[in-house]
Phi, psi and omega in degrees: 000031182293319183280149179291127180274130176297151182301321184296343181255025176246135174233123178253109185244117184265121177271123181215163182145182189299144176299134181092354181278354172100032174299311185291322180292324180289322177296320182296319183289318176300316181296323180295311183293323181280004180058033174272340174230160179254007175210164184263104180285154183234138181302319181297326182272359178068025188235032176271155180297318189276329176263075185256345177295145182304320180295321181292316178303313185295319190268341179070031168207162186283142181244333182216166182289134177234149180253135178219096178279148173219160177245131183222115179050048174080001184249131174274120178253112176273105177277134178239102190268123185249159180287153180264345184276145184291340177298342185239032183295338180297326179293324178296317180301322177295312183297316180295330183299334186245008184270154176260332176219139171263119182260112183266117183264127185239156180263129186300333182282309186276345177062228182283110179251178178305317183298324181290320178300310182296318183298315179301313178299315181301313189290322178299316181296323178278000181053047185245136174300152186240154173215162181232146170232115179273111187268169174061034180292349180277356179287137183298336181264010178292143181222093184295313185299315183295323180292318177301313181299313179302320182295314180293323177295315185282317185255352177098182187285354178290342178294121193220112180293137177254333180228147178237129182289152172258114177241124177233130188048047178059023178244133176287111183260329183177206185207161173251130179272115184288342180282314183261349182063032180248150179258145178222142181256137177282128180255351184102153180058031177080001181268150178221160170231148178288140181221156174293152177289124180304141186299319183294343182259359184303313183294316178301312181296321179297321178301306184293327180292324178299321178298314183300313184297318176302313182297315183291322178296331182287356186279341177200160184294322184296315181296319183296317182295319178301316185296314182288339175275359178078013184276148177283150174269143177279167180301320179294321181292319178303311180295317179301313183295323181300315176304310180295322181290326175294315181300316187281344183088003178291332181233125168252093186289154184241126181240159183236159174162190174222112182295326185295325186253003181057039174259145181081003184279316185295316178299320176297313178303319182304317182286323178302315182294320185274328190233345176290152183294145171262164186305337178278347180282337185284164191295341181101163179278153175263132175282186183303326178275001181086003178283137178280126182247116182292145172287148180232138181289334189251354183288192179294137182292137168211147177231162173239128180268117184253349180202145177230133174245126179266094178271128182302333182264313185281328188098207183280119179255122181255125176264134183217162171247131175286113186268343183200144182065198172236146183263120179254144173308141179076002174277164182243130173236148182269131174289119185292332180286319184262339182079006181263148180281144176234130182257134181267080182294325178224138168237143182232149161264148191227129175240102189063240181266347183282130179245135178233120181286144179230166181261345186197145174233133181284162172309127176096351177276164185246135179216186181216147169222154185247156169064032171292134191293313185222053182235133183235171175308141176085002181276147171252133176242129182078181177082186186243350176213162181278135179280154186299131183282158178280131177264124183261148175297152183268142178272123182242002179264110191247132173226151175276141185247131184229143177284138176281325183245140181297142174084008181272358188302321179294315177304314181299310188291325177294314183293324178289326175302319180289318179294325175300331180295322186264339185241100181281357177258015180242143182234141182232121182225150174252101186282110184292340179283312185270347183061033179244145171270129185234148168241144177238143180217183185274356183169182184285329178288320176304312179296323179296320178292325178297314178302313179302311178301318183298324183283307188291317187270328189236008176063026181254116182272120175227166171228155182253136177227166178301133179283143178290153177270135183276073179290162174226170178231149178211177172243156181244344181250170174256136177222156172242126181219167175232153179225129182235127180244118186225129177212128181226119181212073178064145176067209180286143182258199179229132181213123175216138180216121180231148169236127186230143170260121174259139175206173181284128183259158182264346174271155183299315179273230183261128167251106191253121176235167182225129174231032180292135175244154174067021173070024182304323172236119176303141183306332184293343180262356177303310178305326182290321175299316182294321181295320178298318181293316183299324180294313184296330182291350176289341179227110183286176183269343185274303185222015173084010182273157186299146176266138180232167177053058181245126171251132180232121175250115174282106185250348179195182180154194176204167183212170180239128183311322188260313188275345178285135173207177187300316183297322184295318180287328179294318181289324177296324178291325177296316176301319181292320182300313185292332182277323186272327185294326180290345179262000184258028179060060180290145176221161178261138178248140179238151175290131174248133189253145168273129184241146170232108183254120182264121183216157174296145184310316187298343185249007181302317183299314184295317178300311179299321175300322181289321180293327179298318179296336182266021180066028183269166180231125175274124183260340179171170178218146178221145172285150182280126184293314187260012175226100181304132174083010176245149182233142172260123178262121173266129187206171173229143177205148178295141183301328183299338183269355192247013189299320182249025184301324180310308187283323178298315180297318178298318179296319181291328184249017182055030179088000183276342184270151178215162177209162172230150182210151174211159179295130178257314180187178169257140181226153180298134177284135175303154188309301185297324177293323179292320182296326181289323180296318183293315176303316177301316179303314182292321177301323182268018171097005177288120184274342183071000000 
């Protein structure tokens, strides 16, 4: 890859789909057939190019997006291998952001699974053309016809087979190329030889060929005219129309094979090279005004950083796509977010963990550079407008993070700072109300991986516990109380005396008023009284949670000419607070979240029933405009009932459901639940 590859000869293909369908194995087979590797690595053996991280090798599945370029017939194909588990869907968003085609890898036995549905939705949202590879066709339970029918029902008529497997005695023998109408036998090691189309398959092949011709005809008026006149299409016309159809989304081609045996790979690579979109085929990026700007190979260089890796040895590695012009080594581009110049002392193409230094990368190509001083994921460098940022799923699974070993706090904070650079779906907070350090992720596997990385990369041993809920306290009744602080111990003493009316306030914090007459409490001591009350409000009387919505009116009191001072009145106010609040109908308040739960229509009843069990209230339902068969349930539920909702919703909906939530307000906790909170507080040492 020494010479600069022209943009028209670049294909960026993102592999996505259900965990276990063989995305990484397919990438491995393509690299092997293209002679970029000399052996076929296996996920189970931990020796694949794309799963090179220690965590991936240990767990035997992908955790992050990996790049693996190969060259096939003069075309550079950048494979972008993404994880299949939903806990790592942020990585999928990164891969799709720089992809020219989304290749959805399916299992020939299971057909349309949840991962395929989600992959289709992700690619649709990212406005990326789609293609399918039906893997594991060598399995004796594989059913191509059934899979295609299910795909057309689920994804529509754009689903269009390009190849049909030849299966004799339940054994995968080869395939028929529907473009050339030739049959091929698999010989092993990616090689094939031409064979006649088996007689028993002729009718089936004719049926699929008809569908392909119809799809191809719909790509232009000229082709449609030819089709209706019954004229045959030439090979060039078919390939050209296929290319147009894939770019426009009118055709989602389907390929077949077995990644484990490297069968069906060479023919697939042929079509990728001849018909998949190159970076100039796409509609272009939108500028600040929303105008589409086509990329140019010769214009000013600009790049988009789509991924960051915090390597403990190399430092910060920035993965980027050249969006315009070509990027040369030692060039300097200005980061549009910071306004600061960044020098590209070294640029690399990267295959798994292997880095190869290059002097230049063409428009549309993908590369990596290390040690950019102030550049993060989603940054645009160079150019005249910011490229559209990747939108990441929000993390709602929250846990408290605690060091296992004393003195590890620094290691934890440094490790987390590095991990936050590379993982935009992770959130780290120091909760001022609960005094806990918390991390949030997309699910339990995601959090488990974060804990593992903290230990293996940064030597920080941590454990996760349930995060505390930030409850609050308030009062419902009005009471009048007094507080008197009197201290005499030789010399000058201390004397403060206040009478206060406490009631429920309408402002969130303290509403402090004074109706003192005749100077019973001098004005100079009012701020001290207010200060005392504000301090006391940090710890409520029921379970020690902060007090909110409190109105306090200072209506009387007394003072001493010599012994009264600010501290005395502050302490008197605190005494009045402790005396008055237990008598004023104190209650505990809990955070209540507004929820938007997106689920298939068939599962609405189950999800609503579950929300009711969580003390939730369903407020309404609306169909999802851009997702056929899906409904959004709008509801409210207490945060205390939603700790593991991510996992429960996935289990209820087989992974098809998703949700967003935000704090709506605080509400009074029902009696039995409140008593449990009070008992827990006492168990943990709250004296009241």
